[in-house]
C-alpha positions as CSV (number, residue, x, y, z in Angstrom):
1,M,59.5,133.0,71.0
2,A,61.4,132.2,67.8
3,S,60.5,129.4,65.7
4,R,62.0,127.7,62.7
5,K,59.2,129.1,60.6
6,N,59.9,132.8,61.2
7,I,63.7,132.6,61.3
8,G,65.7,130.5,59.0
9,Y,67.4,127.5,60.7
10,G,70.9,128.5,59.5
11,N,70.2,132.1,60.7
12,Y,69.1,130.6,64.1
13,C,72.3,128.6,64.3
14,N,74.4,131.7,63.5
15,R,72.5,133.8,66.1
16,M,72.8,131.2,68.8
17,Y,76.4,130.5,68.1
18,T,77.2,134.3,68.3
19,E,75.2,134.7,71.6
20,L,76.8,131.7,73.3
21,V,80.3,132.7,72.2
22,D,79.7,136.2,73.6
23,M,78.4,134.8,76.9
24,R,81.5,132.6,77.1
25,K,83.8,135.5,76.5
26,K,82.1,137.7,79.1
27,L,82.4,135.0,81.7
28,L,86.1,134.4,80.9
29,D,86.6,138.2,81.2
30,F,85.0,138.1,84.6
31,V,87.4,135.4,85.7
32,S,90.4,137.2,84.4
33,E,89.3,140.5,86.0
34,I,88.9,138.7,89.4
35,E,92.3,137.0,89.1
36,H,94.0,140.4,88.5
37,M,92.4,142.0,91.5
38,K,94.3,142.5,94.7
39,G,93.3,142.7,98.4
40,P,89.8,142.4,99.8
41,D,88.1,142.8,96.5
42,R,89.7,139.6,95.2
43,E,89.0,137.8,98.5
44,Q,85.3,138.7,98.2
45,L,84.9,137.5,94.6
46,E,87.4,134.7,94.3
47,Y,84.8,132.1,95.3
48,Q,82.9,133.0,92.1
49,I,85.6,131.7,89.8
50,P,84.7,128.0,89.9
51,H,81.0,129.0,89.2
52,F,82.0,131.0,86.2
53,Q,84.2,128.2,85.0
54,D,81.3,125.8,85.4
55,M,79.1,128.1,83.3
56,V,81.9,128.3,80.6
57,R,82.0,124.5,80.4
58,T,78.2,124.4,80.1
59,I,78.3,126.9,77.3
60,E,81.0,125.0,75.5
61,W,78.9,121.9,75.8
62,K,75.9,123.8,74.3
63,L,78.1,125.0,71.5
64,E,79.1,121.4,70.7
65,I,75.5,120.4,70.7
66,L,74.6,123.3,68.4
67,T,77.2,122.2,65.9
68,R,75.6,118.7,65.8
69,V,71.9,119.8,65.4
70,C,72.4,122.6,62.9
71,P,72.1,121.7,59.2
72,F,75.1,119.9,57.6
73,E,75.8,122.8,55.3
74,W,75.9,125.4,58.2
75,A,79.5,126.6,58.4
76,G,79.3,128.7,61.5
77,Y,81.7,126.6,63.6
78,P,84.9,126.3,61.6
79,D,86.7,124.1,64.1
80,V,84.5,121.1,63.6
81,E,84.9,118.8,60.7
82,K,81.4,117.7,59.7
83,T,81.4,114.1,58.4
84,A,79.0,111.2,58.4
85,S,79.8,107.6,58.7
86,I,77.9,104.3,58.6
87,R,78.9,101.2,60.6
88,V,78.3,97.9,59.0
89,D,78.4,95.0,61.3
90,E,78.3,92.1,58.9
91,E,78.3,91.5,55.2
92,F,74.9,91.6,53.6
93,V,73.9,88.2,52.3
94,Q,70.7,88.1,50.2
95,K,68.6,85.2,51.3
96,E,65.6,83.7,49.5
97,V,62.5,85.2,50.9
98,I,59.2,83.3,50.9
99,G,56.3,85.6,50.5
100,A,52.8,84.9,51.8
101,G,51.5,84.1,48.3
102,N,54.2,81.4,47.8
103,I,53.0,79.1,50.5
104,G,51.0,76.0,49.6
105,G,51.6,76.4,45.9
C-alpha cells in the first residue's frame, strides 16, 4: 500500500491521474468498439455500453476530486483553474471587549 511518506504527494497525484485517464480511455474504446460491431456480436455486448458509460462518469468524478485534493502547486490537470476565494458575510466591526480581569475594577 502506498503512503504519502514513501511516494511524494505530487508524484502520487500524477500517477493516479495517469491511471484514471488510462482507465477512462480504455472504457471509451470498449464502447466505440461495441458500437462499430455488426450482427450478433453487437447484440450480445450492446447492453454493456450503459455500464461502461457509468464507469466513465465515475472516473471523471474521481478525476475532479483528485484535482481538488492534490496540492495547489500540482499542475497535472491543465483544464482546471486553481483559485481560492473567501466569502465575507458582513463588514468586520471592532467592538470593545471586556476581559475577565476588567470586571469589578
